[in-house]
C-alpha positions as CSV (number, residue, x, y, z in Angstrom):
1,M,110.9,85.6,98.1
2,S,110.1,87.0,102.0
3,N,107.7,85.4,104.9
4,R,106.0,88.8,104.5
5,D,106.0,88.5,100.5
6,A,104.6,85.0,100.7
7,Y,102.4,86.1,103.5
8,I,101.3,89.0,101.1
9,A,100.5,86.9,98.2
10,K,98.7,84.3,100.3
11,M,96.5,86.4,101.8
12,K,95.3,88.4,98.4
13,L,94.9,85.1,96.9
14,Q,92.2,84.3,99.2
15,L,90.8,87.7,98.9
16,D,90.3,87.7,95.1
17,E,89.2,83.9,95.1
18,L,87.0,84.9,97.7
19,N,85.8,88.2,95.9
20,A,85.1,86.4,92.6
21,A,82.6,83.9,94.6
22,M,80.8,86.6,95.9
23,D,80.6,87.7,91.7
24,E,79.3,84.2,91.1
25,L,76.7,85.0,93.7
26,E,76.1,88.2,92.8
27,T,75.2,86.7,89.1
28,K,72.8,83.8,90.2
29,A,70.6,86.4,92.8
30,Q,69.6,88.5,89.3
31,E,67.9,85.1,88.6
32,A,65.5,85.3,92.1
33,K,62.4,86.4,93.2
34,A,62.2,90.4,94.0
35,D,62.0,89.9,97.4
36,A,64.8,87.3,97.3
37,R,66.3,89.5,95.7
38,D,66.3,93.1,97.8
39,K,67.9,90.3,100.8
40,Y,70.0,89.3,99.1
41,K,71.0,92.8,97.6
42,A,71.2,93.9,101.5
43,E,73.5,90.7,102.7
44,M,76.0,91.7,99.8
45,L,76.5,95.4,100.8
46,K,77.5,93.4,104.3
47,L,79.5,91.3,102.5
48,R,81.2,94.2,100.2
49,H,82.1,95.8,103.5
50,Q,83.7,93.2,105.2
51,S,86.0,92.3,102.1
52,E,87.2,96.0,101.7
53,L,88.0,96.1,105.3
54,A,89.9,92.3,104.5
55,V,91.5,94.5,101.5
56,D,92.3,97.5,104.0
57,K,94.1,95.0,106.2
58,L,95.9,93.6,103.5
59,D,97.0,97.1,102.2
60,E,98.0,98.2,105.7
61,L,100.2,95.0,106.3
62,K,101.8,95.9,102.4
63,S,103.0,98.9,103.9
64,A,104.4,98.1,106.8
65,T,107.7,97.6,107.8
66,E,109.6,94.5,107.4
67,D,110.4,94.7,111.3
68,S,106.6,95.6,112.2
69,W,104.2,93.6,109.9
70,E,104.2,90.8,111.9
71,N,102.1,92.3,114.5
72,L,100.2,93.4,112.0
73,I,99.4,89.2,111.3
74,A,96.8,88.5,114.0
75,G,94.5,91.6,113.1
76,T,94.6,90.6,109.6
77,E,93.4,87.3,109.8
78,K,90.6,88.3,112.3
79,V,89.1,90.0,109.5
80,R,89.9,87.4,106.9
81,D,87.9,85.2,109.2
82,A,84.9,86.5,109.7
83,F,84.8,87.6,105.9
84,V,85.4,83.7,105.2
85,H,83.2,82.9,107.9
86,S,80.2,85.4,106.3
87,F,80.5,84.7,103.5
88,H,80.0,80.8,103.8
89,Y,76.9,81.5,105.8
90,F,75.5,83.9,103.7
91,K,76.5,81.3,100.1
92,S,74.8,78.4,102.5
93,Q,71.9,80.6,102.8
94,F,70.9,81.2,99.0
């Protein structure tokens, strides 16, 4: 397995784990009071958007050539890190 393939697999695993954790939080939100549930839904929409951005970056990385993929790593990690940070902050608030 090339470095590129290993990196993509690792990134995909991280995003899959975060998305699964978001699904669990979403299930718990259904039990919250109505006002908290509305706030939760709004924040969850923001997280879902960040997740989509991270997946888009990963797809961009997957389609990059062997010579150019390393140039995309910094941007991909920046988007992923923002998603991770937002997720952990969100989780600490609920």
